[in-house]
C-alpha positions in Angstrom: -22.9 2.4 3.5 -21.1 -0.3 1.7 -21.0 -3.3 3.6 -19.5 -7.1 3.2 -19.5 -10.2 5.0 -16.8 -13.0 4.6 -16.0 -16.1 6.6 -13.3 -16.2 9.2 -11.9 -19.7 7.9 -10.0 -20.0 11.6 -13.4 -19.8 13.5 -16.1 -20.8 10.7 -17.7 -17.0 11.7 -18.6 -14.2 9.2 -16.1 -11.1 10.2 -18.4 -8.2 9.5 -16.7 -5.4 7.3 -14.0 -7.6 7.0 -12.1 -7.3 3.0 -10.6 -10.7 1.7 -7.8 -9.3 -0.1 -6.3 -13.4 0.1 -9.2 -13.9 -2.8 -7.4 -11.3 -5.1 -4.5 -11.8 -7.6 -2.2 -9.6 -5.8 0.6 -8.7 -8.9 3.4 -6.9 -7.8 3.7 -3.9 -10.3 7.0 -2.2 -9.5 9.7 -2.1 -6.7 11.1 1.3 -6.8 14.2 2.3 -4.7 15.3 5.8 -3.9 18.0 6.1 -0.7 16.9 4.3 2.2 13.8 4.3 0.8 11.7 1.1 -1.0 8.3 1.6 -2.7 6.0 -0.9 -3.8 2.7 -1.0 -6.2 0.6 -3.5 -5.8 -2.4 -4.1 -8.5 -5.1 -6.1 -6.6 -7.7 -6.0 -9.5 -10.2 -3.6 -7.5 -7.4 -1.3 -6.5 -3.9 -0.2 -6.2 -1.9 -0.5 -3.3 1.0 1.1 -2.6 3.6 1.1 0.2 6.9 2.9 1.2 9.0 0.6 3.4 12.3 3.1 5.1 15.1 0.7 6.3 13.1 -2.3 5.6 9.9 -1.0 7.8 6.9 0.2 6.8 5.8 3.5 7.6 3.2 4.3 5.1 0.5 2.8 2.7 -2.2 4.1 0.6 -4.5 2.9 -2.1 -5.6 4.2 -5.4 -8.1 3.9 -8.3 -5.5 3.5 -10.9 -1.6 3.0 -11.2 -0.8 6.3 -12.6 -2.7 8.0 -9.5 -0.1 5.4 -7.1 2.6 6.5 -8.9 1.4 10.4 -8.2 0.8 9.4 -4.4 4.2 7.7 -4.1 5.9 10.8 -6.1 4.3 13.3 -3.4 4.9 11.2 -0.3 8.7 10.5 -1.3 9.2 14.1 -1.7 8.0 14.7 1.9 9.9 12.3 3.4 13.5 13.5 1.0 12.7 16.9 2.3 12.0 16.0 6.2 15.5 13.2 6.0 17.2 16.4 4.8 15.7 18.8 7.5 16.5 16.4 10.0 20.3 16.0 8.9 19.6 12.2 8.1 
């Protein structure tokens, strides 16, 4: 099992299993807008994080090992939301 410990700057004690993403340089690769949805892909240097916002609120997030797999995941999830919204009449 993979385990890391980082020091909690507020408490001065290690936090077991915490992942310090503030140490990574976060670069926003792209913001994709599709109707009421906005998707953001971020390069964290060790993985790609993607988030989907609906009407300004985050509704789904995930991570991938490459930028291309992040884009593919976003396409699949956005297609699901598009069909769901159409079926619900939104």
